Structure formats: structure tokens, C-alpha cells
N, C-alpha and C positions, 0 to 999 in steps of 0.2 A: 504493500500499500503506499509506504513510503516513495519509492521511485516514481509511482504515478503523481504523487504531491509535487517533486522535483520538476518531474516533466511539464507539468501545468504551470509551474512558477515560470519555469524558462519561457513558455510559449507566450503566458500572459505577459511579462517582460519584453518579449520582443513586440507585443502588437501595443502596447502603451510607449514605448520607446519609439516606435515607425515615424510617427509625425515629428519628431525632433530633428529628423534626418532628411525629411523631404526639400526639396528643390525650391529657392525662392527666385532664382534669376529669370523663369519666365515672363513675369510682368515687365522685368526691364527691357525684354526685347520687344514688347508691344508697341511703343512708341516708333521706333525704328521701321516696323512694318506697316503702320498705319502713316507715316511719312513717305514711304514706297507706293502705299495705296494711292495718297492725294498726289503723286507725281504721275503717276498711271491717269489718272483721271485728268489732269490737267492735259499732259501730251494725246490721250484720248480725243479730248474735245478741239486741240488744235489741228489733229490729222483729218478733222471733219468728215468728206465723202472719199478720202482717197482708197484706192483699193489695191489689192496684189501685191506686188513687188513695191510699187510706188509706197505704201503704206507700211509695211515690214520695214523699208529702209530708213521713213521717217521715224517710225516710232524706236527704231534702233537708236538713232541719231539723238532724238530727244531724251531718251531713258539714261544715255550713257553722258548728257550735258552734266556737268558739275553745278544745279543752281542754276544755271544760266538759261533764257527762255530758247528753245531753240528756232534756228532761223527759218524763214518761208521759205519753203519750196515752191517752184513754179514749174 
């Protein structure tokens, strides 16, 4: 009977200690994803009705620009 009590105590201790080791870095990455989403929305709006390879090239250039608005392609 004593062995079962020891095993139960170890399992219970592990369950109670698990939240202490949970990762807390996930919320820190959320703002970065949000700014990328905002950038994607802005580039998508600027792309207008471009289609195919023109749109693909424009989106690549717009998204890779470091904070600068993409130049208007003619």
C-alpha cells in the first residue's frame, strides 16, 4: 500500500508543478504577427486589381520593403 501512495504523490506533484513550467513567450510574438498582418493588408490594398505575375512581383516587393511604401508600378 505504501508504494501506491508514493506513486500517487509523485504523479500529483507533477500535475501541480506543470503550470510553473509553462511557456510565457507566446504573447510576445503576437504583436509581430499583427504588424505583419497589417503590412499584408496595406500591400493587398495597394495591389488593387493586379493579377498573376504582376501581382506576385508587386506583393513580393511591397512585403520585403522595410517600412517604406512600395512604389507604384505601371
